[in-house]
C-alpha atoms as one frame of an Amber mdcrd trajectory, in Angstrom:
protein
  -5.768 -10.363  28.640  -6.433 -13.444  30.807  -8.790 -14.794  28.149  -6.166
 -14.262  25.462  -3.566 -16.159  27.471  -5.990 -19.045  27.954  -6.706 -19.053
  24.214  -2.976 -18.956  23.501  -2.363 -22.021  25.663  -5.322 -23.814  24.087
  -4.192 -22.981  20.535  -0.633 -24.171  21.013  -1.810 -27.310  22.799  -3.958
 -28.127  19.768  -1.026 -27.286  17.464   1.260 -29.709  19.318  -1.416 -32.410
  19.145  -1.961 -31.739  15.448   1.761 -32.020  14.740   1.832 -35.310  16.634
  -0.916 -36.527  14.289   1.105 -35.366  11.276   4.195 -37.138  12.627   2.205
 -40.359  12.909   0.817 -39.929   9.398   4.369 -39.585   8.121   5.269 -42.939
   9.638   2.145 -44.743   8.398   1.474 -43.346   4.907   3.975 -43.087   2.071
   4.686 -39.674   0.629   2.668 -38.312  -2.259  -1.041 -37.719  -2.809  -2.231
 -40.202  -0.118  -0.171 -38.448   2.563  -1.335 -35.034   1.358  -4.986 -36.097
   1.620  -4.367 -37.324   5.171  -2.656 -34.028   6.080  -5.295 -31.712   4.569
  -7.480 -31.664   7.756  -4.419 -30.719   9.828  -3.466 -27.965   7.359  -6.988
 -26.518   7.423  -7.056 -26.620  11.232  -3.679 -24.852  11.472  -4.915 -22.227
   9.031  -7.999 -21.521  11.194  -6.465 -21.710  14.681  -4.916 -18.182  14.658
  -8.448 -16.783  14.422  -8.765 -17.630  18.128  -6.105 -15.023  18.959  -6.456
 -11.258  18.582  -3.443  -9.788  20.392  -0.323  -8.535  18.642   2.313 -10.065
  20.893   0.668 -13.506  21.113  -1.575 -13.649  18.054   0.774 -11.953  15.585
   3.704 -14.392  15.831   1.332 -17.355  16.231  -0.505 -16.503  12.996   2.823
 -16.243  11.168   4.184 -19.492  12.602   0.999 -21.572  12.405  -1.057 -20.108
   9.575   1.863 -19.664   7.180   5.104 -21.460   7.986   3.631 -24.641   9.479
   1.138 -25.150   6.660   3.824 -24.722   4.007   6.101 -27.156   5.843   3.325
 -29.752   5.905   2.701 -29.350   2.169   6.382 -30.125   1.588   6.280 -32.970
   4.095   3.419 -34.555   2.147   5.818 -35.052  -0.768   8.835 -35.975   1.375
  10.480 -32.586   0.927  11.414 -29.694   3.170  12.791 -29.479   6.694  10.418
 -32.082   8.172  11.621 -34.823   5.824  15.006 -36.101   6.976  16.968 -39.301
   6.887  17.026 -40.647   9.557  13.563 -39.329  10.548  13.236 -36.679  13.233
  12.176 -37.553  16.742   8.682 -36.436  17.759   9.989 -33.517  19.842  12.270
 -32.326  17.047   9.455 -32.723  14.511   7.000 -30.617  16.559   9.604 -27.901
  17.238  10.719 -27.694  13.629   7.128 -27.738  12.354   5.915 -24.976  14.698
   8.857 -22.580  14.929  10.787 -20.579  12.306  13.990 -22.533  12.854  16.205
 -24.889  10.902  18.654 -27.290  12.481  22.264 -26.808  11.483  23.800 -29.446
   9.245  25.776 -31.946  11.244  28.825 -31.305   9.084  28.900 -27.723  10.272
  28.737 -28.570  13.980  32.486 -28.754  14.484  32.945 -25.391  12.846  30.234
 -23.904  15.060  31.782 -25.359  18.171  35.140 -23.795  17.306  33.528 -20.374
  17.297  31.061 -20.967  20.131  33.152 -19.183  22.745  33.510 -16.141  20.486
  29.841 -15.994  19.437  28.334 -15.993  22.931  29.823 -12.628  24.024  28.832
 -11.169  20.646  25.236 -12.353  21.074  25.105 -10.876  24.564  26.173  -7.491
  23.208  23.624  -7.750  20.389  20.770  -8.595  22.782  21.781  -5.788  25.117
  21.904  -3.313  22.239  18.474  -4.413  21.001  16.913  -3.992  24.451  18.471
  -0.531  24.854  17.215   0.617  21.435  13.708  -0.693  22.126  13.715   1.064
  25.508  14.620   4.317  23.732  12.030   3.930  20.997   8.949   3.090  23.078
   8.798   6.421  25.032   8.835   8.331  21.741   5.425   6.910  20.830   3.760
   9.020  23.516   5.082  12.143  21.736   4.439  11.013  18.173   1.912  13.843
  17.625   4.893  16.220  17.682   6.747  14.378  14.927   6.328  14.295  11.174
   4.255  11.260  10.065   7.167   9.891   8.023   9.417  10.040  11.081   6.794
   8.125  13.051   6.719   5.521  10.283  10.517   5.342  10.523  10.197   4.647
  14.252   7.687   1.912  13.482  10.060   0.407  10.914  12.995   0.347  13.328
  10.788  -1.091  16.052   9.471  -3.773  13.704  12.916  -4.865  12.543  14.531
  -4.798  15.969  11.518  -6.536  17.497  11.681  -9.297  14.879  15.406  -9.756
  15.451  14.853 -10.006  19.188  11.823 -12.295  18.950  13.501 -14.729  16.570
  16.625 -14.680  18.708  14.553 -15.605  21.772  12.847 -18.439  19.874  16.211
 -19.767  18.738  17.733 -19.493  22.198  14.777 -21.274  23.818  14.904 -24.098
  21.294  18.671 -24.402  21.581  18.391 -24.841  25.341  15.448 -27.244  25.082
  16.794 -29.489  22.305  20.568 -28.944  22.694  21.016 -28.137  18.997  22.593
 -25.287  17.083  20.213 -23.199  14.988  20.700 -21.134  11.870  19.860 -17.409
  12.143  16.704 -15.867  10.699  18.410 -12.649   9.620  21.913 -12.049   8.342
  22.564  -8.310   8.607  20.018  -7.255   5.948  21.223  -3.646   6.235  24.445
  -4.733   4.466  22.649  -5.965   1.321  24.080  -4.682  -1.962  21.175  -5.883
  -4.117  17.547  -6.950  -3.818  18.620 -10.463  -4.751  20.975 -10.556  -1.782
  18.439  -8.925   0.550  15.564 -11.317  -0.183  17.593 -14.397  -1.035  20.255
 -14.457   1.662  19.691 -11.913   4.411  16.009 -11.233   5.201  13.772 -13.763
   6.996  15.715 -16.775   5.830  13.117 -19.308   7.005  10.437 -17.878   4.701
  12.841 -17.911   1.760  13.643 -21.577   2.383   9.941 -22.462   2.311   8.910
 -20.341  -0.680  11.788 -21.625  -2.792  10.688 -25.299  -2.924   6.928 -24.651
  -2.695   6.610 -21.878  -5.301   9.868 -20.873  -7.001  11.109 -24.299  -8.081
   7.767 -25.662  -9.434   7.096 -22.463 -11.412  10.641 -22.387 -12.783  10.419
 -26.052 -13.832   7.095 -25.417 -15.584   8.265 -22.236 -17.324  11.517 -23.847
 -18.448   9.525 -25.845 -21.007   8.230 -22.671 -22.638  10.884 -19.967 -22.293
  14.011 -21.961 -21.489  16.032 -22.475 -18.345  17.811 -19.130 -18.654  14.706
 -16.945 -18.370  12.469 -19.233 -16.311  13.622 -17.679 -12.993  11.910 -14.390
 -13.894   8.269 -15.616 -13.775   9.265 -17.827 -10.836  10.387 -14.730  -8.927
   7.112 -12.945  -9.708   5.076 -15.971  -8.609   7.038 -16.264  -5.366   6.507
 -12.636  -4.430   2.817 -12.882  -5.352   2.337 -15.812  -2.978   4.274 -13.952
  -0.289   2.014 -10.929  -0.805  -1.133 -13.058  -0.421   0.155 -14.707   2.750
   1.081 -11.344   4.254  -2.449 -10.098   3.572  -3.796 -13.184   5.364  -1.512
 -12.592   8.362  -2.564  -8.947   8.436  -6.188 -10.076   8.561  -5.391 -12.304
  11.533  -3.877  -9.447  13.507  -6.429  -6.847  12.398  -9.369  -8.644  13.985
 -10.768  -7.534  17.305 -12.177  -9.826  19.960 -15.476 -11.532  19.107 -15.734
  -9.797  15.731 -15.653 -11.385  12.311 -14.820  -8.495  10.021 -15.162  -8.796
   6.282 -11.740  -9.273   4.752 -10.984  -5.932   3.075  -7.243  -5.849   2.431
  -5.695  -2.445   1.776  -3.418  -3.999  -0.877  -0.507  -1.854   0.304   1.421
  -4.953   1.362   0.529  -6.668  -1.914   1.828  -3.683  -3.886   4.999  -3.713
  -1.773   5.834  -7.328  -2.581   4.746  -7.153  -6.236   6.908  -4.056  -6.697
   9.907  -5.771  -5.119   9.251  -8.888  -7.190   9.180  -6.888 -10.436  12.332
  -4.950  -9.511  14.142  -8.140  -8.516  13.087  -9.841 -11.764  14.409  -6.845
 -13.736  17.654  -6.961 -11.784  18.112 -10.691 -12.442  17.153 -10.205 -16.117
  19.767  -7.487 -16.584  22.382  -9.689 -14.945  21.495 -12.584 -17.261  21.513
 -10.383 -20.347  24.702  -8.411 -19.706  26.591 -10.426 -17.073  29.268  -8.440
 -15.245  29.323  -5.684 -17.881  26.702  -3.733 -15.939  27.933  -3.567 -12.378
  27.783  -0.625  -9.980  30.422   0.044  -7.315  29.637  -1.828  -4.092  29.037
   1.325  -2.052  26.633   2.717  -4.659  24.673  -0.534  -4.977  24.469  -0.776
  -1.179  23.133   2.781  -0.862  20.570   2.235  -3.635  19.395  -1.066  -2.138
  19.007   0.269   1.404  17.316   3.455   0.167  14.872   1.510  -2.025  13.964
  -0.965   0.738  13.508   1.798   3.307  11.503   4.059   0.978   9.105   1.326
  -0.152   8.736   0.109   3.433   7.727   3.581   4.633   5.541   4.119   1.564
   3.655   0.816   1.431   4.442  -1.752   4.117   4.268   0.298   7.323   0.995
   2.055   6.327  -0.524  -1.412   5.860   0.460  -2.269   9.427  -0.900   1.053
  10.689  -4.260   0.329   9.033  -4.286  -2.988  10.862  -3.867  -1.044  14.121
  -0.756  -3.078  14.927   1.046  -0.350  16.828  -2.105   0.914  18.541  -2.960
  -2.566  19.802   0.659  -3.235  20.775   0.729  -0.058  22.884  -2.472  -1.081
  24.681  -1.077  -4.533  25.382   2.199  -3.146  26.716   0.263  -0.756  28.968
  -1.863  -3.652  30.236   1.257  -5.717  30.869   2.890  -2.835  32.714  -0.228
  -2.411  34.875  -0.290  -6.148  35.593   3.362  -6.142  36.675   2.756  -3.132
  38.923  -0.195  -4.885  40.548   1.901  -8.003  41.124   4.710  -5.900  42.581
   2.400  -4.137  45.033   0.756  -7.429  45.938   4.147  -9.005  46.721   5.149
  -6.022  48.830   1.984  -6.317  50.873
């Protein structure tokens, strides 16, 4: 684990230096193809750096942040688009933070509104964090008895752990950045369990930072291109399919990052479960949007029914396709070993202090 920590420090030091280079390029070279050419070496480096990490708790988030989000942000930055392109320009510290982390600074116009509710939101966040920690503490001991449970119930535990862990991890990243930069941050999740449609789930509630990057990098270009052939009304349908296809590919890449073991260079053999998951959701979302465009409000289910169908579909496909892909990557097995190693390390430190 010591070697992994050293690699983690080295990787993020290189990332910070690379983002400083990109910041300088943005000041020296005008946006467009020349800036993109200058940024290509940085994008390639960021894409390769996660290969230095093999742990789940350090390598998993790093591969998502660096190999996916940061590279997409730099592609947008090359053409003066996306979160890194602002007027006035960001400071170096803000640029590096925004480029490396799944965050988005609140609009200045919303600051007053946020301040009005600041006193009310802090107690709520404390209760949320406490609840998350309690649930995680209840889930982890069940893993030692998973042989006694039905495989689907174990997958359900994995799903709950994954969602709660993501909520907690993103909340920690936001809190750290808020304290460091004294800025308000927009949330990454917005109660996805309340979604009443796939469009609402993927477009407004689940992993908002990814949606904001895929929309300008994939959805908008494809929709603009398709509008010339099938019209503006139906162009969103192939754009949706293209967006989910790109998301599927990037998830397979991230899964490869976290599947690797130390000092091994395994041949990339994706299971395609994650790809099927996102393609299926893309097709279903395109059908849903197509029906809405064709019939408008004439075909509309009661809110409770649409909520139940959405939650059931997301949960079923997650247990059927997405979680098995993670299991094949040994995510939970490796995470358990790392937590055991961390627990042993803390016990050793405790005994050492006592002595």
